[in-house]
C-alpha positions as CSV (number, residue, x, y, z in Angstrom):
1,M,80.7,51.8,-50.9
2,P,77.1,52.5,-51.9
3,R,74.8,49.5,-51.7
4,E,72.9,48.2,-54.7
5,A,69.2,49.0,-54.6
6,E,67.1,46.0,-54.0
7,P,63.5,45.3,-55.1
8,S,60.9,45.3,-52.4
9,A,59.5,42.0,-50.9
10,N,56.2,42.6,-52.8
11,E,58.1,43.0,-56.1
12,K,60.0,39.8,-55.5
13,A,56.9,37.8,-54.6
14,F,55.0,39.1,-57.6
15,L,57.8,38.2,-60.0
16,L,58.2,34.7,-58.6
17,K,54.5,34.0,-58.6
18,A,54.2,35.1,-62.2
19,L,57.1,32.8,-63.2
20,Q,56.2,29.7,-61.3
21,D,52.4,29.8,-61.1
22,E,51.5,31.7,-64.3
23,Q,54.5,30.7,-66.4
24,I,54.9,34.3,-67.7
25,R,57.7,36.9,-67.5
26,L,56.9,40.5,-66.5
27,D,58.0,41.8,-69.9
28,G,56.0,39.2,-71.8
29,R,59.0,37.4,-73.3
30,E,59.2,33.6,-73.7
31,F,61.5,31.8,-71.2
32,D,64.1,31.2,-73.9
33,Q,63.9,34.6,-75.6
34,Y,66.4,37.4,-75.6
35,R,65.5,41.1,-75.4
36,P,66.0,43.1,-78.7
37,L,69.7,43.1,-79.6
38,E,71.0,46.1,-81.5
39,L,74.5,46.7,-82.8
40,T,76.0,49.9,-84.4
41,F,79.5,50.7,-85.4
42,G,81.3,54.0,-84.9
43,D,83.0,56.1,-87.5
44,E,86.4,54.7,-86.4
45,Y,87.3,51.0,-86.9
46,G,86.9,49.0,-83.7
47,V,84.1,50.9,-82.0
48,A,80.9,48.9,-81.3
49,N,77.7,50.0,-79.5
50,V,75.5,47.2,-78.3
51,S,72.1,47.5,-76.7
52,L,70.4,44.4,-75.2
53,G,67.1,45.8,-74.0
54,K,68.0,48.7,-71.7
55,T,71.5,47.3,-71.1
56,K,74.0,49.3,-73.2
57,I,77.7,48.5,-73.8
58,L,80.4,50.4,-75.6
59,A,83.5,48.5,-76.7
60,K,86.5,50.1,-78.3
61,A,89.5,48.2,-79.7
62,S,92.9,49.8,-80.1
63,A,96.5,48.7,-80.9
64,E,100.0,49.9,-80.3
65,V,103.5,48.6,-81.0
66,T,105.2,47.3,-77.8
67,V,107.7,44.6,-76.5
68,P,106.3,41.1,-76.2
69,F,106.4,39.1,-72.9
70,A,109.7,37.4,-72.3
71,D,108.1,34.0,-72.0
72,R,106.0,34.5,-75.2
73,P,108.5,36.1,-77.6
74,L,106.5,35.0,-80.7
75,D,103.1,36.2,-79.5
76,G,101.5,39.6,-79.4
77,I,99.6,40.9,-76.4
78,F,95.8,40.9,-76.0
79,T,94.0,42.4,-73.0
80,I,90.4,43.3,-72.1
81,A,89.7,46.1,-69.7
82,T,86.2,46.6,-68.2
83,E,84.8,49.8,-66.6
84,L,81.6,50.0,-64.6
85,S,81.0,53.7,-63.7
86,P,78.3,55.4,-61.7
87,M,76.7,56.3,-65.0
88,A,75.7,52.6,-65.4
89,A,74.3,52.2,-61.9
90,P,74.6,54.3,-58.7
91,H,76.3,51.6,-56.7
92,F,79.3,51.4,-59.0
93,E,82.3,53.6,-58.1
94,V,85.3,54.7,-60.2
95,N,88.5,52.8,-59.5
96,R,86.8,50.5,-56.9
97,P,86.0,47.3,-58.7
98,T,82.9,45.5,-57.4
99,E,82.3,41.8,-57.5
100,T,80.2,42.3,-60.6
101,E,83.1,43.9,-62.5
102,V,85.6,41.3,-61.4
103,L,83.4,38.4,-62.5
104,L,82.6,40.2,-65.8
105,S,86.3,40.6,-66.5
106,R,87.1,37.0,-65.8
107,L,84.3,35.6,-67.9
108,L,85.3,37.8,-70.9
109,E,88.9,36.8,-70.4
110,K,88.1,33.1,-70.4
111,T,85.6,33.3,-73.3
112,V,87.6,35.5,-75.8
113,R,91.3,35.5,-74.8
114,R,91.9,32.0,-73.4
115,S,89.8,30.3,-76.1
116,G,92.2,31.5,-78.7
117,A,89.6,33.5,-80.7
118,L,92.3,36.1,-81.6
119,D,95.4,34.7,-83.4
120,T,98.1,36.3,-81.1
121,E,101.0,34.9,-83.2
122,S,99.9,37.1,-86.1
123,L,100.5,40.1,-83.9
124,C,104.2,39.4,-83.7
125,L,106.3,41.9,-85.7
126,V,109.9,41.1,-84.7
127,A,110.4,38.0,-82.6
128,G,111.2,38.9,-79.0
129,Q,111.5,42.6,-79.8
130,K,108.3,44.1,-81.2
131,C,104.7,43.1,-81.4
132,W,101.2,44.5,-81.5
133,S,99.4,45.0,-78.2
134,V,95.7,44.8,-78.8
135,R,93.4,46.2,-76.1
136,V,89.6,46.3,-75.8
137,D,88.0,48.7,-73.4
138,V,84.5,47.8,-72.3
139,H,82.4,50.6,-70.9
140,V,79.0,49.8,-69.4
141,L,76.7,52.7,-70.1
142,S,73.5,51.3,-68.7
143,H,72.9,48.3,-66.5
144,D,69.6,46.5,-66.7
145,G,70.8,42.9,-66.3
146,N,72.9,40.3,-68.3
147,L,76.0,42.4,-68.6
148,T,78.0,39.3,-69.6
149,D,76.2,38.4,-72.8
150,A,76.0,42.0,-74.0
151,A,79.7,42.7,-73.1
152,C,80.9,39.6,-74.8
153,F,79.0,40.4,-78.0
154,A,80.4,43.9,-78.0
155,V,84.0,42.7,-77.5
156,V,83.7,40.2,-80.4
157,A,82.0,42.8,-82.6
158,A,84.7,45.5,-81.9
159,L,87.6,43.0,-82.6
160,R,86.1,41.8,-85.8
161,H,85.4,45.4,-87.0
162,F,88.9,46.7,-85.9
163,R,91.7,47.4,-88.4
164,K,95.3,47.8,-87.4
165,P,97.9,49.8,-89.4
166,D,99.8,47.9,-92.0
167,T,103.5,47.3,-91.5
168,S,106.6,46.3,-93.4
169,M,110.1,45.2,-92.4
170,E,113.1,46.2,-94.6
171,N,116.8,45.9,-93.5
172,G,115.7,45.5,-89.9
173,V,113.7,48.7,-89.9
174,L,110.0,48.4,-89.0
175,T,107.7,50.8,-90.8
176,V,104.1,51.4,-89.6
177,Y,102.0,53.0,-92.3
178,T,99.2,55.5,-91.7
179,P,95.7,54.8,-93.2
180,A,96.4,57.3,-95.9
181,E,99.5,55.4,-97.0
182,R,98.2,51.9,-96.8
183,E,94.8,50.4,-96.1
184,P,94.6,49.1,-92.5
185,V,94.4,45.3,-92.1
186,P,92.0,43.2,-90.0
187,L,93.1,41.1,-87.1
188,G,93.8,37.4,-87.4
189,W,90.5,36.0,-86.2
190,L,90.0,32.2,-85.7
191,H,86.4,31.8,-84.3
192,S,83.7,33.9,-82.7
193,P,82.7,32.8,-79.1
194,F,79.6,34.2,-77.5
195,C,78.2,34.0,-73.9
196,V,74.7,32.8,-73.2
197,T,73.6,33.2,-69.6
198,W,70.7,31.2,-68.0
199,S,69.1,32.1,-64.6
200,F,67.3,29.6,-62.4
201,F,64.4,30.2,-60.1
202,G,62.5,28.3,-57.5
203,D,63.6,26.4,-54.4
204,E,65.5,23.8,-56.5
205,G,66.2,25.9,-59.6
206,E,63.5,24.1,-61.6
207,T,62.6,27.2,-63.7
208,A,65.3,28.4,-66.2
209,L,65.2,31.8,-68.0
210,L,67.4,33.2,-70.7
211,D,68.7,36.8,-70.6
212,A,67.4,37.8,-67.2
213,D,66.9,41.6,-66.7
214,W,68.0,43.4,-63.5
215,M,64.8,42.6,-61.6
216,E,65.0,38.9,-62.4
217,E,68.7,38.8,-61.5
218,Q,67.8,40.0,-58.0
219,V,65.6,36.9,-57.2
220,R,67.3,34.1,-59.1
221,V,68.8,31.3,-57.0
222,A,71.6,30.3,-59.5
223,S,73.0,31.2,-62.9
224,V,75.1,29.5,-65.6
225,T,77.1,31.2,-68.3
226,I,77.9,29.0,-71.3
227,S,80.5,30.3,-73.8
228,L,80.6,28.6,-77.2
229,N,80.9,29.3,-80.9
230,R,78.6,28.5,-83.9
231,H,80.3,25.1,-84.4
232,G,79.2,23.9,-81.0
233,E,82.7,24.1,-79.4
234,I,82.3,25.0,-75.8
235,C,84.9,27.5,-74.5
236,Q,83.8,27.5,-70.8
237,I,80.9,26.9,-68.5
238,A,80.7,29.1,-65.4
239,K,78.4,28.4,-62.5
240,L,79.2,30.7,-59.7
241,G,77.5,29.4,-56.6
242,G,73.8,29.0,-56.0
243,V,71.7,25.9,-55.9
244,P,72.7,22.8,-57.8
245,V,71.5,22.4,-61.4
246,E,70.6,19.0,-62.9
247,A,72.8,17.7,-65.6
248,V,69.9,17.1,-67.9
249,A,68.8,20.8,-67.5
250,L,72.3,21.9,-68.3
251,L,72.4,19.9,-71.5
252,Q,69.1,21.4,-72.5
253,C,70.4,24.9,-71.8
254,T,73.5,24.1,-73.9
255,S,71.4,23.0,-76.8
256,V,69.3,26.2,-76.8
257,A,72.5,28.3,-76.3
258,L,74.0,26.8,-79.5
259,T,70.9,28.0,-81.4
260,K,71.2,31.5,-80.0
261,V,74.9,31.7,-80.7
262,K,74.3,30.8,-84.4
263,E,71.7,33.7,-84.5
264,F,74.3,36.0,-82.9
265,S,76.9,35.0,-85.4
266,T,74.6,35.5,-88.4
267,Y,73.5,38.9,-87.1
268,L,77.1,40.1,-86.5
269,D,78.2,38.9,-90.0
270,G,75.3,40.8,-91.5
271,K,76.1,44.0,-89.6
272,L,79.8,43.8,-90.6
273,A,78.8,43.3,-94.2
274,E,76.5,46.4,-94.0
275,D,79.3,48.5,-92.5
276,A,81.8,47.4,-95.1
277,K,79.4,48.3,-97.9
278,R,78.7,51.7,-96.3
279,R,82.4,52.5,-96.1
280,D,83.2,51.2,-99.5
281,K,80.7,53.4,-101.4
282,G,81.3,51.9,-104.8
283,G,84.7,50.5,-104.3
284,F,87.9,51.2,-106.3
285,M,86.0,52.1,-109.6
286,A,84.0,54.8,-107.8
287,E,87.3,56.3,-106.5
288,L,88.7,56.4,-110.1
289,R,85.5,58.1,-111.3
290,A,85.7,60.6,-108.6
291,E,89.4,61.3,-109.4
292,N,88.5,61.7,-113.1
293,D,85.7,64.1,-112.2
294,R,88.2,66.3,-110.2
295,I,90.7,66.3,-113.1
296,V,88.0,67.3,-115.6
297,G,86.6,69.9,-113.3
């Protein structure tokens, strides 16, 4: 397996000196500032492109009718699949999950699926027989640090943007309608959790940075990922090794994380509204006018 490229000793020393002695980041950001976040939706429902600085993520949601699990006959199925290919970074290999990919999958699983963000009961079609299986594929297109926050934002955006085919049940027969027959319907969404990752530097982790890029990730001594929604409900806190972090510092990080999550939520709501307006193009009255124009012509 190819090894991940590491920064030189001089680069590490320069970055740490800038952080601890000069109190500045190499890209000029504040310690609690994210890189520019951009979100665009594809032509199909459920496709979200997210850019966080130079980190780029593509998430695509899809749904198919399947059989529910025997122990959850009244629930649908919801899965998240991640893919880190050599296109994102040279040390990633196809079909050979690295530690980064495994940790990313687990964090997304805990944040989105286990927190009950998606109402899986609404995916049930026929109890114990048929249900919707919703799947989100996460493709990392470019890796420049903080994959977790970018991927979580992309997954939530794709799910909230997605529309599944409408269905009906008559005399025990399930009918799935095409978009031309009936307007697709959104998923049952309960809350929007987002990840906020802090990185700690110094011998005792006394310096905390938000949204570390790839270079900063190589020299940090610990990291904490806090998943919560805009109402302050914490879904999970993940600290995977590293030096201990003081409880007071963790509370301060959580307070800032709540502010950032509210900004994420507002930004996503605005983008969804823009996309809905773009697709609507005047709404039902515009469709009637267009129909009349064709008849007259």
